[in-house]
PyMOL CGO cylinders between C-alpha atoms (Angstrom):
from pymol import cmd
from pymol.cgo import CYLINDER

trace = [
    CYLINDER, 5.64, -7.44, 5.55, 2.13, -6.01, 5.30, 0.3, 1, 1, 1, 1, 1, 1,
    CYLINDER, 2.13, -6.01, 5.30, 0.57, -5.85, 1.83, 0.3, 1, 1, 1, 1, 1, 1,
    CYLINDER, 0.57, -5.85, 1.83, -2.37, -3.72, 0.68, 0.3, 1, 1, 1, 1, 1, 1,
    CYLINDER, -2.37, -3.72, 0.68, -5.49, -5.37, -0.70, 0.3, 1, 1, 1, 1, 1, 1,
    CYLINDER, -5.49, -5.37, -0.70, -4.44, -4.72, -4.32, 0.3, 1, 1, 1, 1, 1, 1,
    CYLINDER, -4.44, -4.72, -4.32, -1.25, -6.82, -3.89, 0.3, 1, 1, 1, 1, 1, 1,
    CYLINDER, -1.25, -6.82, -3.89, -2.66, -9.63, -1.74, 0.3, 1, 1, 1, 1, 1, 1,
    CYLINDER, -2.66, -9.63, -1.74, -3.82, -11.81, -4.68, 0.3, 1, 1, 1, 1, 1, 1,
    CYLINDER, -3.82, -11.81, -4.68, -0.18, -11.99, -5.83, 0.3, 1, 1, 1, 1, 1, 1,
    CYLINDER, -0.18, -11.99, -5.83, 0.88, -13.32, -2.41, 0.3, 1, 1, 1, 1, 1, 1,
    CYLINDER, 0.88, -13.32, -2.41, -1.65, -16.11, -2.13, 0.3, 1, 1, 1, 1, 1, 1,
    CYLINDER, -1.65, -16.11, -2.13, -4.28, -13.78, -0.68, 0.3, 1, 1, 1, 1, 1, 1,
    CYLINDER, -4.28, -13.78, -0.68, -2.20, -12.95, 2.40, 0.3, 1, 1, 1, 1, 1, 1,
    CYLINDER, -2.20, -12.95, 2.40, -2.35, -9.56, 4.09, 0.3, 1, 1, 1, 1, 1, 1,
    CYLINDER, -2.35, -9.56, 4.09, 0.89, -10.25, 5.96, 0.3, 1, 1, 1, 1, 1, 1,
    CYLINDER, 0.89, -10.25, 5.96, 3.88, -12.23, 4.77, 0.3, 1, 1, 1, 1, 1, 1,
    CYLINDER, 3.88, -12.23, 4.77, 6.52, -13.32, 7.27, 0.3, 1, 1, 1, 1, 1, 1,
    CYLINDER, 6.52, -13.32, 7.27, 10.06, -12.90, 6.03, 0.3, 1, 1, 1, 1, 1, 1,
    CYLINDER, 10.06, -12.90, 6.03, 12.83, -14.12, 8.27, 0.3, 1, 1, 1, 1, 1, 1,
    CYLINDER, 12.83, -14.12, 8.27, 16.61, -14.02, 8.35, 0.3, 1, 1, 1, 1, 1, 1,
    CYLINDER, 16.61, -14.02, 8.35, 17.09, -10.81, 6.37, 0.3, 1, 1, 1, 1, 1, 1,
    CYLINDER, 17.09, -10.81, 6.37, 19.00, -7.70, 7.39, 0.3, 1, 1, 1, 1, 1, 1,
    CYLINDER, 19.00, -7.70, 7.39, 17.92, -5.14, 4.77, 0.3, 1, 1, 1, 1, 1, 1,
    CYLINDER, 17.92, -5.14, 4.77, 14.79, -4.12, 2.89, 0.3, 1, 1, 1, 1, 1, 1,
    CYLINDER, 14.79, -4.12, 2.89, 16.40, -5.29, -0.35, 0.3, 1, 1, 1, 1, 1, 1,
    CYLINDER, 16.40, -5.29, -0.35, 16.99, -8.77, 1.08, 0.3, 1, 1, 1, 1, 1, 1,
    CYLINDER, 16.99, -8.77, 1.08, 13.38, -8.84, 2.29, 0.3, 1, 1, 1, 1, 1, 1,
    CYLINDER, 13.38, -8.84, 2.29, 12.14, -7.97, -1.20, 0.3, 1, 1, 1, 1, 1, 1,
    CYLINDER, 12.14, -7.97, -1.20, 14.37, -10.61, -2.81, 0.3, 1, 1, 1, 1, 1, 1,
    CYLINDER, 14.37, -10.61, -2.81, 13.02, -13.26, -0.46, 0.3, 1, 1, 1, 1, 1, 1,
    CYLINDER, 13.02, -13.26, -0.46, 9.43, -12.06, -0.91, 0.3, 1, 1, 1, 1, 1, 1,
    CYLINDER, 9.43, -12.06, -0.91, 9.77, -12.19, -4.69, 0.3, 1, 1, 1, 1, 1, 1,
    CYLINDER, 9.77, -12.19, -4.69, 11.30, -15.69, -4.52, 0.3, 1, 1, 1, 1, 1, 1,
    CYLINDER, 11.30, -15.69, -4.52, 8.37, -16.96, -2.46, 0.3, 1, 1, 1, 1, 1, 1,
    CYLINDER, 8.37, -16.96, -2.46, 5.76, -15.01, -4.46, 0.3, 1, 1, 1, 1, 1, 1,
    CYLINDER, 5.76, -15.01, -4.46, 7.16, -14.45, -8.00, 0.3, 1, 1, 1, 1, 1, 1,
    CYLINDER, 7.16, -14.45, -8.00, 3.99, -12.67, -9.19, 0.3, 1, 1, 1, 1, 1, 1,
    CYLINDER, 3.99, -12.67, -9.19, 4.90, -9.75, -6.93, 0.3, 1, 1, 1, 1, 1, 1,
    CYLINDER, 4.90, -9.75, -6.93, 8.23, -9.10, -8.68, 0.3, 1, 1, 1, 1, 1, 1,
    CYLINDER, 8.23, -9.10, -8.68, 7.01, -6.94, -11.56, 0.3, 1, 1, 1, 1, 1, 1,
    CYLINDER, 7.01, -6.94, -11.56, 4.65, -5.03, -9.29, 0.3, 1, 1, 1, 1, 1, 1,
    CYLINDER, 4.65, -5.03, -9.29, 7.32, -4.03, -6.76, 0.3, 1, 1, 1, 1, 1, 1,
    CYLINDER, 7.32, -4.03, -6.76, 10.68, -3.83, -8.52, 0.3, 1, 1, 1, 1, 1, 1,
    CYLINDER, 10.68, -3.83, -8.52, 11.91, -3.10, -12.03, 0.3, 1, 1, 1, 1, 1, 1,
    CYLINDER, 11.91, -3.10, -12.03, 14.16, -5.23, -14.26, 0.3, 1, 1, 1, 1, 1, 1,
    CYLINDER, 14.16, -5.23, -14.26, 17.27, -3.98, -12.44, 0.3, 1, 1, 1, 1, 1, 1,
    CYLINDER, 17.27, -3.98, -12.44, 15.82, -4.82, -9.01, 0.3, 1, 1, 1, 1, 1, 1,
    CYLINDER, 15.82, -4.82, -9.01, 15.17, -1.19, -8.04, 0.3, 1, 1, 1, 1, 1, 1,
    CYLINDER, 15.17, -1.19, -8.04, 11.99, -0.25, -6.24, 0.3, 1, 1, 1, 1, 1, 1,
    CYLINDER, 11.99, -0.25, -6.24, 9.38, 0.94, -8.72, 0.3, 1, 1, 1, 1, 1, 1,
    CYLINDER, 9.38, 0.94, -8.72, 8.69, 4.67, -8.62, 0.3, 1, 1, 1, 1, 1, 1,
    CYLINDER, 8.69, 4.67, -8.62, 5.03, 4.23, -7.66, 0.3, 1, 1, 1, 1, 1, 1,
    CYLINDER, 5.03, 4.23, -7.66, 5.73, 1.85, -4.74, 0.3, 1, 1, 1, 1, 1, 1,
    CYLINDER, 5.73, 1.85, -4.74, 6.28, 3.27, -1.26, 0.3, 1, 1, 1, 1, 1, 1,
    CYLINDER, 6.28, 3.27, -1.26, 7.63, 1.14, 1.57, 0.3, 1, 1, 1, 1, 1, 1,
    CYLINDER, 7.63, 1.14, 1.57, 7.44, 2.22, 5.19, 0.3, 1, 1, 1, 1, 1, 1,
    CYLINDER, 7.44, 2.22, 5.19, 9.51, 1.04, 8.11, 0.3, 1, 1, 1, 1, 1, 1,
    CYLINDER, 9.51, 1.04, 8.11, 7.53, 2.35, 11.04, 0.3, 1, 1, 1, 1, 1, 1,
    CYLINDER, 7.53, 2.35, 11.04, 6.60, 5.92, 10.09, 0.3, 1, 1, 1, 1, 1, 1,
    CYLINDER, 6.60, 5.92, 10.09, 9.56, 6.37, 7.73, 0.3, 1, 1, 1, 1, 1, 1,
    CYLINDER, 9.56, 6.37, 7.73, 9.49, 5.93, 3.97, 0.3, 1, 1, 1, 1, 1, 1,
    CYLINDER, 9.49, 5.93, 3.97, 12.58, 3.89, 3.10, 0.3, 1, 1, 1, 1, 1, 1,
    CYLINDER, 12.58, 3.89, 3.10, 13.31, 6.42, 0.31, 0.3, 1, 1, 1, 1, 1, 1,
    CYLINDER, 13.31, 6.42, 0.31, 14.08, 8.90, 3.10, 0.3, 1, 1, 1, 1, 1, 1,
    CYLINDER, 14.08, 8.90, 3.10, 16.38, 6.37, 4.78, 0.3, 1, 1, 1, 1, 1, 1,
    CYLINDER, 16.38, 6.37, 4.78, 18.79, 4.15, 2.82, 0.3, 1, 1, 1, 1, 1, 1,
    CYLINDER, 18.79, 4.15, 2.82, 16.31, 2.80, 0.28, 0.3, 1, 1, 1, 1, 1, 1,
    CYLINDER, 16.31, 2.80, 0.28, 16.65, -0.92, -0.31, 0.3, 1, 1, 1, 1, 1, 1,
    CYLINDER, 16.65, -0.92, -0.31, 19.84, -0.84, 1.81, 0.3, 1, 1, 1, 1, 1, 1,
    CYLINDER, 19.84, -0.84, 1.81, 17.84, 0.23, 4.89, 0.3, 1, 1, 1, 1, 1, 1,
    CYLINDER, 17.84, 0.23, 4.89, 18.72, -2.01, 7.83, 0.3, 1, 1, 1, 1, 1, 1,
    CYLINDER, 18.72, -2.01, 7.83, 15.87, -3.91, 9.45, 0.3, 1, 1, 1, 1, 1, 1,
    CYLINDER, 15.87, -3.91, 9.45, 15.71, -4.26, 13.22, 0.3, 1, 1, 1, 1, 1, 1,
    CYLINDER, 15.71, -4.26, 13.22, 14.48, -7.60, 14.58, 0.3, 1, 1, 1, 1, 1, 1,
    CYLINDER, 14.48, -7.60, 14.58, 10.72, -7.92, 14.71, 0.3, 1, 1, 1, 1, 1, 1,
    CYLINDER, 10.72, -7.92, 14.71, 10.03, -4.89, 12.53, 0.3, 1, 1, 1, 1, 1, 1,
    CYLINDER, 10.03, -4.89, 12.53, 7.16, -4.61, 10.08, 0.3, 1, 1, 1, 1, 1, 1,
    CYLINDER, 7.16, -4.61, 10.08, 7.35, -3.19, 6.58, 0.3, 1, 1, 1, 1, 1, 1,
    CYLINDER, 7.35, -3.19, 6.58, 4.26, -1.71, 4.96, 0.3, 1, 1, 1, 1, 1, 1,
    CYLINDER, 4.26, -1.71, 4.96, 4.07, -1.68, 1.15, 0.3, 1, 1, 1, 1, 1, 1,
    CYLINDER, 4.07, -1.68, 1.15, 1.82, 0.99, -0.38, 0.3, 1, 1, 1, 1, 1, 1,
    CYLINDER, 1.82, 0.99, -0.38, 1.58, 1.47, -4.13, 0.3, 1, 1, 1, 1, 1, 1,
    CYLINDER, 1.58, 1.47, -4.13, 0.68, 5.02, -5.11, 0.3, 1, 1, 1, 1, 1, 1,
    CYLINDER, 0.68, 5.02, -5.11, -2.79, 5.48, -6.47, 0.3, 1, 1, 1, 1, 1, 1,
    CYLINDER, -2.79, 5.48, -6.47, -3.47, 7.99, -9.21, 0.3, 1, 1, 1, 1, 1, 1,
    CYLINDER, -3.47, 7.99, -9.21, -6.74, 9.04, -10.65, 0.3, 1, 1, 1, 1, 1, 1,
    CYLINDER, -6.74, 9.04, -10.65, -9.13, 11.84, -10.94, 0.3, 1, 1, 1, 1, 1, 1,
]
cmd.load_cgo(trace, "trace")
């Protein structure tokens, strides 16, 4: 899983985090949050749903346009996490 600069401090400074033996995006997030608990409140809400301002891409596809957290992950794939940025 590839993390943007703003989230890297919450994952020990890593730009990429390897997550193995998962079959869905939701499982990947659960494992990521277990290994890096500080990421939990930045990525998912209290019910475990993806926060509204967080976008996750599997290849060129936003998982919201696929099956959300139930999106199946092919072997060797890379997820990209991008929080939305607002401002003016």
